[in-house]
mmCIF file as gemmi writes it, N, C-alpha and C atoms, coordinates in Angstrom:
data_model
loop_
_atom_site.group_PDB
_atom_site.id
_atom_site.type_symbol
_atom_site.label_atom_id
_atom_site.label_alt_id
_atom_site.label_comp_id
_atom_site.label_asym_id
_atom_site.label_entity_id
_atom_site.label_seq_id
_atom_site.pdbx_PDB_ins_code
_atom_site.Cartn_x
_atom_site.Cartn_y
_atom_site.Cartn_z
_atom_site.occupancy
_atom_site.B_iso_or_equiv
_atom_site.pdbx_formal_charge
_atom_site.auth_seq_id
_atom_site.auth_asym_id
_atom_site.pdbx_PDB_model_num
ATOM 1 N N . MET Axp A 1 ? -1.852 -14.978 -16.947 1 0 ? 1 A 1
ATOM 2 C CA . MET Axp A 1 ? -3.006 -14.824 -16.09 1 0 ? 1 A 1
ATOM 3 C C . MET Axp A 1 ? -2.662 -13.825 -14.989 1 0 ? 1 A 1
ATOM 4 N N . GLY Axp A 2 ? -3.474 -12.805 -14.855 1 0 ? 2 A 1
ATOM 5 C CA . GLY Axp A 2 ? -3.207 -11.767 -13.874 1 0 ? 2 A 1
ATOM 6 C C . GLY Axp A 2 ? -3.988 -11.979 -12.59 1 0 ? 2 A 1
ATOM 7 N N . PHE Axp A 3 ? -3.475 -11.415 -11.529 1 0 ? 3 A 1
ATOM 8 C CA . PHE Axp A 3 ? -4.121 -11.484 -10.222 1 0 ? 3 A 1
ATOM 9 C C . PHE Axp A 3 ? -4.178 -10.07 -9.678 1 0 ? 3 A 1
ATOM 10 N N . THR Axp A 4 ? -5.353 -9.602 -9.317 1 0 ? 4 A 1
ATOM 11 C CA . THR Axp A 4 ? -5.482 -8.256 -8.774 1 0 ? 4 A 1
ATOM 12 C C . THR Axp A 4 ? -6.019 -8.329 -7.352 1 0 ? 4 A 1
ATOM 13 N N . ILE Axp A 5 ? -5.592 -7.364 -6.556 1 0 ? 5 A 1
ATOM 14 C CA . ILE Axp A 5 ? -6.055 -7.272 -5.176 1 0 ? 5 A 1
ATOM 15 C C . ILE Axp A 5 ? -6.205 -5.794 -4.845 1 0 ? 5 A 1
ATOM 16 N N . SER Axp A 6 ? -7.228 -5.463 -4.109 1 0 ? 6 A 1
ATOM 17 C CA . SER Axp A 6 ? -7.477 -4.084 -3.716 1 0 ? 6 A 1
ATOM 18 C C . SER Axp A 6 ? -6.343 -3.585 -2.822 1 0 ? 6 A 1
ATOM 19 N N . ALA Axp A 7 ? -5.941 -2.348 -3.044 1 0 ? 7 A 1
ATOM 20 C CA . ALA Axp A 7 ? -4.884 -1.759 -2.212 1 0 ? 7 A 1
ATOM 21 C C . ALA Axp A 7 ? -5.345 -1.66 -0.764 1 0 ? 7 A 1
ATOM 22 N N . VAL Axp A 8 ? -6.63 -1.367 -0.553 1 0 ? 8 A 1
ATOM 23 C CA . VAL Axp A 8 ? -7.149 -1.279 0.813 1 0 ? 8 A 1
ATOM 24 C C . VAL Axp A 8 ? -7.025 -2.632 1.508 1 0 ? 8 A 1
ATOM 25 N N . LEU Axp A 9 ? -7.389 -3.696 0.803 1 0 ? 9 A 1
ATOM 26 C CA . LEU Axp A 9 ? -7.275 -5.038 1.381 1 0 ? 9 A 1
ATOM 27 C C . LEU Axp A 9 ? -5.813 -5.392 1.65 1 0 ? 9 A 1
ATOM 28 N N . LEU Axp A 10 ? -4.954 -5.109 0.687 1 0 ? 10 A 1
ATOM 29 C CA . LEU Axp A 10 ? -3.534 -5.416 0.83 1 0 ? 10 A 1
ATOM 30 C C . LEU Axp A 10 ? -2.922 -4.695 2.025 1 0 ? 10 A 1
ATOM 31 N N . PHE Axp A 11 ? -3.139 -3.378 2.116 1 0 ? 11 A 1
ATOM 32 C CA . PHE Axp A 11 ? -2.558 -2.615 3.215 1 0 ? 11 A 1
ATOM 33 C C . PHE Axp A 11 ? -3.257 -2.903 4.541 1 0 ? 11 A 1
ATOM 34 N N . GLY Axp A 12 ? -4.535 -3.275 4.489 1 0 ? 12 A 1
ATOM 35 C CA . GLY Axp A 12 ? -5.235 -3.672 5.71 1 0 ? 12 A 1
ATOM 36 C C . GLY Axp A 12 ? -4.643 -4.932 6.31 1 0 ? 12 A 1
ATOM 37 N N . ILE Axp A 13 ? -4.401 -5.925 5.471 1 0 ? 13 A 1
ATOM 38 C CA . ILE Axp A 13 ? -3.785 -7.173 5.934 1 0 ? 13 A 1
ATOM 39 C C . ILE Axp A 13 ? -2.371 -6.905 6.439 1 0 ? 13 A 1
ATOM 40 N N . ALA Axp A 14 ? -1.619 -6.106 5.688 1 0 ? 14 A 1
ATOM 41 C CA . ALA Axp A 14 ? -0.252 -5.779 6.105 1 0 ? 14 A 1
ATOM 42 C C . ALA Axp A 14 ? -0.258 -5.036 7.442 1 0 ? 14 A 1
ATOM 43 N N . SER Axp A 15 ? -1.198 -4.111 7.621 1 0 ? 15 A 1
ATOM 44 C CA . SER Axp A 15 ? -1.297 -3.365 8.877 1 0 ? 15 A 1
ATOM 45 C C . SER Axp A 15 ? -1.612 -4.291 10.04 1 0 ? 15 A 1
ATOM 46 N N . PHE Axp A 16 ? -2.512 -5.245 9.809 1 0 ? 16 A 1
ATOM 47 C CA . PHE Axp A 16 ? -2.862 -6.21 10.851 1 0 ? 16 A 1
ATOM 48 C C . PHE Axp A 16 ? -1.619 -6.967 11.32 1 0 ? 16 A 1
ATOM 49 N N . PHE Axp A 17 ? -0.835 -7.47 10.367 1 0 ? 17 A 1
ATOM 50 C CA . PHE Axp A 17 ? 0.355 -8.238 10.736 1 0 ? 17 A 1
ATOM 51 C C . PHE Axp A 17 ? 1.427 -7.363 11.384 1 0 ? 17 A 1
ATOM 52 N N . VAL Axp A 18 ? 1.54 -6.119 10.947 1 0 ? 18 A 1
ATOM 53 C CA . VAL Axp A 18 ? 2.512 -5.206 11.559 1 0 ? 18 A 1
ATOM 54 C C . VAL Axp A 18 ? 2.136 -4.949 13.011 1 0 ? 18 A 1
ATOM 55 N N . LEU Axp A 19 ? 0.854 -4.697 13.247 1 0 ? 19 A 1
ATOM 56 C CA . LEU Axp A 19 ? 0.414 -4.444 14.615 1 0 ? 19 A 1
ATOM 57 C C . LEU Axp A 19 ? 0.483 -5.709 15.471 1 0 ? 19 A 1
ATOM 58 N N . LYS Axp A 20 ? 0.147 -6.836 14.89 1 0 ? 20 A 1
ATOM 59 C CA . LYS Axp A 20 ? 0.166 -8.104 15.627 1 0 ? 20 A 1
ATOM 60 C C . LYS Axp A 20 ? 1.588 -8.486 16.037 1 0 ? 20 A 1
ATOM 61 N N . SER Axp A 21 ? 2.552 -8.241 15.163 1 0 ? 21 A 1
ATOM 62 C CA . SER Axp A 21 ? 3.936 -8.609 15.46 1 0 ? 21 A 1
ATOM 63 C C . SER Axp A 21 ? 4.665 -7.538 16.268 1 0 ? 21 A 1
ATOM 64 N N . LYS Axp A 22 ? 3.986 -6.429 16.527 1 0 ? 22 A 1
ATOM 65 C CA . LYS Axp A 22 ? 4.566 -5.306 17.272 1 0 ? 22 A 1
ATOM 66 C C . LYS Axp A 22 ? 5.846 -4.799 16.616 1 0 ? 22 A 1
ATOM 67 N N . ALA Axp A 23 ? 5.875 -4.882 15.301 1 0 ? 23 A 1
ATOM 68 C CA . ALA Axp A 23 ? 7.03 -4.382 14.549 1 0 ? 23 A 1
ATOM 69 C C . ALA Axp A 23 ? 7.003 -2.856 14.557 1 0 ? 23 A 1
ATOM 70 N N . ALA Axp A 24 ? 8.153 -2.286 14.67 1 0 ? 24 A 1
ATOM 71 C CA . ALA Axp A 24 ? 8.259 -0.837 14.648 1 0 ? 24 A 1
ATOM 72 C C . ALA Axp A 24 ? 9.414 -0.467 13.739 1 0 ? 24 A 1
ATOM 73 N N . GLY Axp A 25 ? 9.232 0.576 12.996 1 0 ? 25 A 1
ATOM 74 C CA . GLY Axp A 25 ? 10.288 1.027 12.111 1 0 ? 25 A 1
ATOM 75 C C . GLY Axp A 25 ? 9.705 1.739 10.912 1 0 ? 25 A 1
ATOM 76 N N . ALA Axp A 26 ? 10.56 2.065 9.963 1 0 ? 26 A 1
ATOM 77 C CA . ALA Axp A 26 ? 10.141 2.82 8.784 1 0 ? 26 A 1
ATOM 78 C C . ALA Axp A 26 ? 9.148 2.031 7.939 1 0 ? 26 A 1
ATOM 79 N N . GLY Axp A 27 ? 9.377 0.74 7.763 1 0 ? 27 A 1
ATOM 80 C CA . GLY Axp A 27 ? 8.472 -0.085 6.959 1 0 ? 27 A 1
ATOM 81 C C . GLY Axp A 27 ? 7.068 -0.108 7.535 1 0 ? 27 A 1
ATOM 82 N N . ALA Axp A 28 ? 6.965 -0.264 8.85 1 0 ? 28 A 1
ATOM 83 C CA . ALA Axp A 28 ? 5.663 -0.282 9.508 1 0 ? 28 A 1
ATOM 84 C C . ALA Axp A 28 ? 4.967 1.062 9.359 1 0 ? 28 A 1
ATOM 85 N N . ALA Axp A 29 ? 5.718 2.126 9.495 1 0 ? 29 A 1
ATOM 86 C CA . ALA Axp A 29 ? 5.137 3.457 9.361 1 0 ? 29 A 1
ATOM 87 C C . ALA Axp A 29 ? 4.605 3.692 7.954 1 0 ? 29 A 1
ATOM 88 N N . ILE Axp A 30 ? 5.332 3.251 6.944 1 0 ? 30 A 1
ATOM 89 C CA . ILE Axp A 30 ? 4.892 3.426 5.556 1 0 ? 30 A 1
ATOM 90 C C . ILE Axp A 30 ? 3.631 2.623 5.286 1 0 ? 30 A 1
ATOM 91 N N . VAL Axp A 31 ? 3.578 1.384 5.764 1 0 ? 31 A 1
ATOM 92 C CA . VAL Axp A 31 ? 2.395 0.543 5.556 1 0 ? 31 A 1
ATOM 93 C C . VAL Axp A 31 ? 1.165 1.189 6.181 1 0 ? 31 A 1
ATOM 94 N N . LEU Axp A 32 ? 1.278 1.635 7.412 1 0 ? 32 A 1
ATOM 95 C CA . LEU Axp A 32 ? 0.135 2.249 8.083 1 0 ? 32 A 1
ATOM 96 C C . LEU Axp A 32 ? -0.241 3.587 7.448 1 0 ? 32 A 1
ATOM 97 N N . PHE Axp A 33 ? 0.737 4.354 7.005 1 0 ? 33 A 1
ATOM 98 C CA . PHE Axp A 33 ? 0.488 5.612 6.311 1 0 ? 33 A 1
ATOM 99 C C . PHE Axp A 33 ? -0.308 5.375 5.034 1 0 ? 33 A 1
ATOM 100 N N . LEU Axp A 34 ? 0.123 4.43 4.216 1 0 ? 34 A 1
ATOM 101 C CA . LEU Axp A 34 ? -0.573 4.136 2.964 1 0 ? 34 A 1
ATOM 102 C C . LEU Axp A 34 ? -1.972 3.588 3.224 1 0 ? 34 A 1
ATOM 103 N N . PHE Axp A 35 ? -2.129 2.732 4.223 1 0 ? 35 A 1
ATOM 104 C CA . PHE Axp A 35 ? -3.447 2.196 4.549 1 0 ? 35 A 1
ATOM 105 C C . PHE Axp A 35 ? -4.398 3.33 4.931 1 0 ? 35 A 1
ATOM 106 N N . GLY Axp A 36 ? -3.929 4.264 5.717 1 0 ? 36 A 1
ATOM 107 C CA . GLY Axp A 36 ? -4.76 5.396 6.123 1 0 ? 36 A 1
ATOM 108 C C . GLY Axp A 36 ? -5.22 6.232 4.945 1 0 ? 36 A 1
ATOM 109 N N . PHE Axp A 37 ? -4.329 6.527 4.024 1 0 ? 37 A 1
ATOM 110 C CA . PHE Axp A 37 ? -4.713 7.348 2.879 1 0 ? 37 A 1
ATOM 111 C C . PHE Axp A 37 ? -5.611 6.614 1.898 1 0 ? 37 A 1
ATOM 112 N N . PHE Axp A 38 ? -5.385 5.334 1.691 1 0 ? 38 A 1
ATOM 113 C CA . PHE Axp A 38 ? -6.247 4.597 0.773 1 0 ? 38 A 1
ATOM 114 C C . PHE Axp A 38 ? -7.659 4.474 1.328 1 0 ? 38 A 1
ATOM 115 N N . THR Axp A 39 ? -7.805 4.359 2.632 1 0 ? 39 A 1
ATOM 116 C CA . THR Axp A 39 ? -9.134 4.21 3.204 1 0 ? 39 A 1
ATOM 117 C C . THR Axp A 39 ? -9.823 5.546 3.416 1 0 ? 39 A 1
ATOM 118 N N . ALA Axp A 40 ? -9.087 6.578 3.699 1 0 ? 40 A 1
ATOM 119 C CA . ALA Axp A 40 ? -9.695 7.872 3.993 1 0 ? 40 A 1
ATOM 120 C C . ALA Axp A 40 ? -10.117 8.629 2.746 1 0 ? 40 A 1
ATOM 121 N N . GLY Axp A 41 ? -9.363 8.521 1.681 1 0 ? 41 A 1
ATOM 122 C CA . GLY Axp A 41 ? -9.692 9.246 0.46 1 0 ? 41 A 1
ATOM 123 C C . GLY Axp A 41 ? -9.587 10.758 0.649 1 0 ? 41 A 1
ATOM 124 N N . THR Axp A 42 ? -8.539 11.21 1.302 1 0 ? 42 A 1
ATOM 125 C CA . THR Axp A 42 ? -8.352 12.637 1.545 1 0 ? 42 A 1
ATOM 126 C C . THR Axp A 42 ? -7.889 13.338 0.271 1 0 ? 42 A 1
ATOM 127 N N . GLY Axp A 43 ? -7.59 14.615 0.375 1 0 ? 43 A 1
ATOM 128 C CA . GLY Axp A 43 ? -7.104 15.377 -0.769 1 0 ? 43 A 1
ATOM 129 C C . GLY Axp A 43 ? -5.782 14.857 -1.298 1 0 ? 43 A 1
ATOM 130 N N . ALA Axp A 44 ? -5.017 14.201 -0.444 1 0 ? 44 A 1
ATOM 131 C CA . ALA Axp A 44 ? -3.738 13.624 -0.866 1 0 ? 44 A 1
ATOM 132 C C . ALA Axp A 44 ? -3.919 12.245 -1.479 1 0 ? 44 A 1
ATOM 133 N N . TYR Axp A 45 ? -5.147 11.774 -1.524 1 0 ? 45 A 1
ATOM 134 C CA . TYR Axp A 45 ? -5.43 10.427 -2.045 1 0 ? 45 A 1
ATOM 135 C C . TYR Axp A 45 ? -4.962 10.259 -3.487 1 0 ? 45 A 1
ATOM 136 N N . GLU Axp A 46 ? -5.302 11.221 -4.344 1 0 ? 46 A 1
ATOM 137 C CA . GLU Axp A 46 ? -4.973 11.079 -5.774 1 0 ? 46 A 1
ATOM 138 C C . GLU Axp A 46 ? -3.471 11.045 -6.044 1 0 ? 46 A 1
ATOM 139 N N . PRO Axp A 47 ? -2.668 11.987 -5.503 1 0 ? 47 A 1
ATOM 140 C CA . PRO Axp A 47 ? -1.222 11.905 -5.763 1 0 ? 47 A 1
ATOM 141 C C . PRO Axp A 47 ? -0.586 10.63 -5.213 1 0 ? 47 A 1
ATOM 142 N N . ILE Axp A 48 ? -1.027 10.192 -4.042 1 0 ? 48 A 1
ATOM 143 C CA . ILE Axp A 48 ? -0.467 8.973 -3.465 1 0 ? 48 A 1
ATOM 144 C C . ILE Axp A 48 ? -0.88 7.768 -4.291 1 0 ? 48 A 1
ATOM 145 N N . THR Axp A 49 ? -2.134 7.744 -4.749 1 0 ? 49 A 1
ATOM 146 C CA . THR Axp A 49 ? -2.602 6.656 -5.607 1 0 ? 49 A 1
ATOM 147 C C . THR Axp A 49 ? -1.799 6.612 -6.897 1 0 ? 49 A 1
ATOM 148 N N . ASN Axp A 50 ? -1.56 7.77 -7.497 1 0 ? 50 A 1
ATOM 149 C CA . ASN Axp A 50 ? -0.762 7.825 -8.727 1 0 ? 50 A 1
ATOM 150 C C . ASN Axp A 50 ? 0.656 7.315 -8.494 1 0 ? 50 A 1
ATOM 151 N N . LEU Axp A 51 ? 1.245 7.68 -7.362 1 0 ? 51 A 1
ATOM 152 C CA . LEU Axp A 51 ? 2.597 7.229 -7.029 1 0 ? 51 A 1
ATOM 153 C C . LEU Axp A 51 ? 2.646 5.709 -6.877 1 0 ? 51 A 1
ATOM 154 N N . VAL Axp A 52 ? 1.678 5.156 -6.155 1 0 ? 52 A 1
ATOM 155 C CA . VAL Axp A 52 ? 1.651 3.707 -5.941 1 0 ? 52 A 1
ATOM 156 C C . VAL Axp A 52 ? 1.38 2.971 -7.25 1 0 ? 52 A 1
ATOM 157 N N . GLN Axp A 53 ? 0.482 3.514 -8.084 1 0 ? 53 A 1
ATOM 158 C CA . GLN Axp A 53 ? 0.209 2.889 -9.38 1 0 ? 53 A 1
ATOM 159 C C . GLN Axp A 53 ? 1.446 2.913 -10.267 1 0 ? 53 A 1
ATOM 160 N N . SER Axp A 54 ? 2.175 4.01 -10.239 1 0 ? 54 A 1
ATOM 161 C CA . SER Axp A 54 ? 3.407 4.1 -11.028 1 0 ? 54 A 1
ATOM 162 C C . SER Axp A 54 ? 4.442 3.092 -10.542 1 0 ? 54 A 1
ATOM 163 N N . ALA Axp A 55 ? 4.566 2.955 -9.23 1 0 ? 55 A 1
ATOM 164 C CA . ALA Axp A 55 ? 5.511 1.985 -8.673 1 0 ? 55 A 1
ATOM 165 C C . ALA Axp A 55 ? 5.098 0.56 -9.037 1 0 ? 55 A 1
ATOM 166 N N . ALA Axp A 56 ? 3.806 0.274 -8.972 1 0 ? 56 A 1
ATOM 167 C CA . ALA Axp A 56 ? 3.321 -1.065 -9.33 1 0 ? 56 A 1
ATOM 168 C C . ALA Axp A 56 ? 3.556 -1.351 -10.807 1 0 ? 56 A 1
ATOM 169 N N . THR Axp A 57 ? 3.335 -0.354 -11.651 1 0 ? 57 A 1
ATOM 170 C CA . THR Axp A 57 ? 3.579 -0.516 -13.084 1 0 ? 57 A 1
ATOM 171 C C . THR Axp A 57 ? 5.057 -0.759 -13.35 1 0 ? 57 A 1
ATOM 172 N N . ALA Axp A 58 ? 5.91 -0.008 -12.666 1 0 ? 58 A 1
ATOM 173 C CA . ALA Axp A 58 ? 7.353 -0.18 -12.842 1 0 ? 58 A 1
ATOM 174 C C . ALA Axp A 58 ? 7.789 -1.584 -12.416 1 0 ? 58 A 1
ATOM 175 N N . LEU Axp A 59 ? 7.266 -2.063 -11.295 1 0 ? 59 A 1
ATOM 176 C CA . LEU Axp A 59 ? 7.611 -3.414 -10.841 1 0 ? 59 A 1
ATOM 177 C C . LEU Axp A 59 ? 7.103 -4.473 -11.81 1 0 ? 59 A 1
ATOM 178 N N . THR Axp A 60 ? 5.923 -4.251 -12.359 1 0 ? 60 A 1
ATOM 179 C CA . THR Axp A 60 ? 5.37 -5.189 -13.339 1 0 ? 60 A 1
ATOM 180 C C . THR Axp A 60 ? 6.222 -5.211 -14.597 1 0 ? 60 A 1
ATOM 181 N N . ASP Axp A 61 ? 6.654 -4.027 -15.042 1 0 ? 61 A 1
ATOM 182 C CA . ASP Axp A 61 ? 7.491 -3.946 -16.241 1 0 ? 61 A 1
ATOM 183 C C . ASP Axp A 61 ? 8.849 -4.621 -16.024 1 0 ? 61 A 1
ATOM 184 N N . ILE Axp A 62 ? 9.387 -4.489 -14.824 1 0 ? 62 A 1
ATOM 185 C CA . ILE Axp A 62 ? 10.669 -5.125 -14.513 1 0 ? 62 A 1
ATOM 186 C C . ILE Axp A 62 ? 10.525 -6.646 -14.533 1 0 ? 62 A 1
ATOM 187 N N . ALA Axp A 63 ? 9.391 -7.14 -14.043 1 0 ? 63 A 1
ATOM 188 C CA . ALA Axp A 63 ? 9.166 -8.587 -13.95 1 0 ? 63 A 1
ATOM 189 C C . ALA Axp A 63 ? 8.955 -9.24 -15.308 1 0 ? 63 A 1
ATOM 190 N N . GLU Axp A 64 ? 8.59 -8.463 -16.308 1 0 ? 64 A 1
ATOM 191 C CA . GLU Axp A 64 ? 8.304 -9.041 -17.629 1 0 ? 64 A 1
ATOM 192 C C . GLU Axp A 64 ? 9.532 -9.268 -18.421 1 0 ? 64 A 1
Protein backbone atom coordinates (compact mmCIF):
# COMPACT_ATOMS: atom_id res chain seq x y z
CA MET A 1 0.00 0.00 0.00
CA GLY A 2 1.50 3.30 -1.08
CA PHE A 3 1.23 6.71 0.52
CA THR A 4 1.71 9.88 -1.51
CA ILE A 5 2.07 13.45 -0.36
CA SER A 6 2.48 16.63 -2.37
CA ALA A 7 6.01 18.03 -2.40
CA VAL A 8 4.58 21.50 -1.76
CA LEU A 9 2.77 20.24 1.34
CA LEU A 10 5.81 18.30 2.54
CA PHE A 11 8.24 21.20 2.13
CA GLY A 12 5.68 23.67 3.49
CA ILE A 13 5.33 21.70 6.71
CA ALA A 14 9.10 21.24 6.92
CA SER A 15 9.62 24.99 6.37
CA PHE A 16 7.13 25.80 9.13
CA PHE A 17 8.99 23.63 11.63
CA VAL A 18 12.39 24.95 10.54
CA LEU A 19 11.25 28.53 11.05
CA LYS A 20 9.43 27.72 14.29
CA SER A 21 12.48 26.01 15.81
CA LYS A 22 14.78 28.81 14.58
CA ALA A 23 17.07 26.17 13.13
CA ALA A 24 19.82 27.48 10.94
CA GLY A 25 22.19 25.58 8.74
CA ALA A 26 22.53 23.78 5.44
CA GLY A 27 19.51 21.53 6.01
CA ALA A 28 17.24 24.49 6.71
CA ALA A 29 18.51 26.31 3.65
CA ILE A 30 17.86 23.30 1.40
CA VAL A 31 14.32 22.83 2.74
CA LEU A 32 13.42 26.47 2.18
CA PHE A 33 15.11 26.49 -1.24
CA LEU A 34 13.12 23.46 -2.41
CA PHE A 35 9.87 24.85 -0.99
CA GLY A 36 10.39 28.09 -2.91
CA PHE A 37 10.99 26.36 -6.23
CA PHE A 38 8.12 23.91 -5.88
CA THR A 39 5.68 26.71 -5.14
CA ALA A 40 6.99 29.27 -7.61
CA GLY A 41 7.24 27.05 -10.67
CA THR A 42 10.13 29.04 -12.15
CA GLY A 43 12.25 28.02 -15.12
CA ALA A 44 14.37 25.93 -12.76
CA TYR A 45 11.26 24.07 -11.60
CA GLU A 46 11.55 21.20 -14.09
CA PRO A 47 15.23 20.27 -13.47
CA ILE A 48 14.77 20.49 -9.71
CA THR A 49 11.58 18.42 -9.91
CA ASN A 50 13.39 15.79 -11.98
CA LEU A 51 16.24 15.70 -9.45
CA VAL A 52 13.88 15.27 -6.50
CA GLN A 53 11.86 12.61 -8.34
CA SER A 54 15.05 10.71 -9.15
CA ALA A 55 16.16 10.89 -5.52
CA ALA A 56 12.74 9.70 -4.33
CA THR A 57 12.81 6.82 -6.82
CA ALA A 58 16.30 5.85 -5.69
CA LEU A 59 15.23 5.86 -2.04
CA THR A 60 12.16 3.79 -2.88
CA ASP A 61 14.28 1.28 -4.79
CA ILE A 62 16.70 1.00 -1.87
CA ALA A 63 13.83 0.37 0.55
CA GLU A 64 12.45 -2.52 -1.51
